[in-house]
N, C-alpha and C positions, 0 to 999 in steps of 0.2 A: 548532517541529516540523520534522522532516526527512523527506524522502521520496526514495527511489530508485525511479525509474520505468523500466520496461523494456517496450517495445512487443513484444507476443508474438502469435504465430499460434496458440499453445496453451500452457496452463499449468495445473498442478494442485498441490495441497498434500495431503500425507498427514500425519495427526496421530498422534503417538506411535508405537504399534506397528501402525498401519494402521487403527485404529478411527476412526470419525468422532465428533467431539464435537458439542455443541449450542450453542456460542457463548453460554454462560451463559443460554440460554433466550430470547435476544433475537430470533432468527430461528426462526419456527415450523417444526417438523419438522426434517428433516435439512438443514442448510444446504449450499449449493453449495460444492464443493471444487475445481471446475475451470472453466476458461473456454476459449473459442476466441478469435478475434481480439479484441485489446484491450490493456489495460495490467495489468501486475503492479506493485503498489504496495507496496514495503517501507516501513513507517511507523514512525518513531521519535518519542517524546515527550520533551521536555526539562523540566527542573525548573521553569522559569518559564512554561510553556505553559498556555493556557486555550482556551476555546471560540472566542475570536476568531481564534487561530492555526489551529485546525482548519478554520474556515470560510474563512479567507483561503487556506489551502493547497488545499482542495478547489476553490474558485472558480478558482484558477490552473490546477490540473490539468485540470479539466473544459473549460477553454477553450484549452488548449495545442494548437497546430496542428502535430502531430508525426507524422501519418500521411500516407503518400504519396497524391497524387492521380493521375489518369490519366496525367499528364505526368511522374510520378516525383518531383515536388516535395513536400516536407513542407508541406502546405497544409491538411490536414484535421484536425478535432478528433475526439475520442472519439465525440461524438454524431453527427457527420457520417458516420462509418463504421458506426454502430450497434454500437459495440464494448462489450465487457464489462470488468469489473475484478475482479482478485483482490487482496485487501488482506491483508497479512501483517504483524503487529506485529513490530518488530525493534529492541529497545533498543540493539543493538550499533552502530547508526548514530551513537550518541553516544560511541563509543570514542575515548579520548584516548591516543595513543601517543607523547607527547612525552618521557616518561621511561621508561627501561628497555625491556624487550621484552614486558612483560605489559600489555595495555591496561587503562586505568582507565575505569569507567563511571559515575563520580560525577556527571557532567553529565546523565545520563539521569533522567527523571522518576520520582518515587515510583510503585511499581506500581499503587496505588489510583488516582492521578491519570491515569496512562498508560492504564489499563483504561477509565476513564470517557471519555477523549478518543478512544481507539480506537473505542469504541462510537459516539460522536458522529460521528466521521469516516465510519464505515460508514453511519450513518443519512443523512448528507448525500449520499453516493454513491447510496444506494438511492432517494433522491428524484429523481435524474437519470438513472440507468442501469437498464436492465431486468434485467440479470444481474450480481449482485454476489456473488462467491464470497469466502469468508473463511477465514483460518487460525483458530487458537484461541489467544487471548491466554495467554501464559505456558507454552504446551505445547511439547514437542519436536516439530518439524515438519520434513518433507522437502519442498522445493519444487523442482519441475522445470518448465522452460519452454523454449520455442523462441523465442529473441530474434529479432525481425524487424528486418532492417537490417544489422547490429545497431544498435539505437537505444536508448540509455540516457541518462537525464537525472537530475541531482541537484538537488533543491530544498531550500532552508532558509528558513523564514519570516523569519529575521533578515535575509535578503538580498532579500526580495521587496518 
């Protein structure tokens, strides 16, 4: 699995034409679509990924000390700042641009697998974080955020 993390002071996702979806019924009612201070997590699933990768990736993200303390040093984790997360599925993190000018996405996981692992990743986040906002798997989305720092981190479970 791959994740692109951005520390944000605010972020939101709009689904399709501005309507809000229901995240396949997993989240009761209308799911959160915006956060204040925390992380925006763009999440990609590869062909060989499973629950172990989802758990490994979430454990790493939840413990990363990437938020500034009072001295301005990146020394605080998501839980230390009481932060929120916005999780957006993004198969394009598996783009292969080695040949030609049109990316190939053959390394991305099958949509059924990716949907299952996206849901699992959201569940893991919900167990640790009070506010978890989500995109909608497979939908056209517009994401806006204010990147704090700016601070952006790329994680790949193959390298963890």
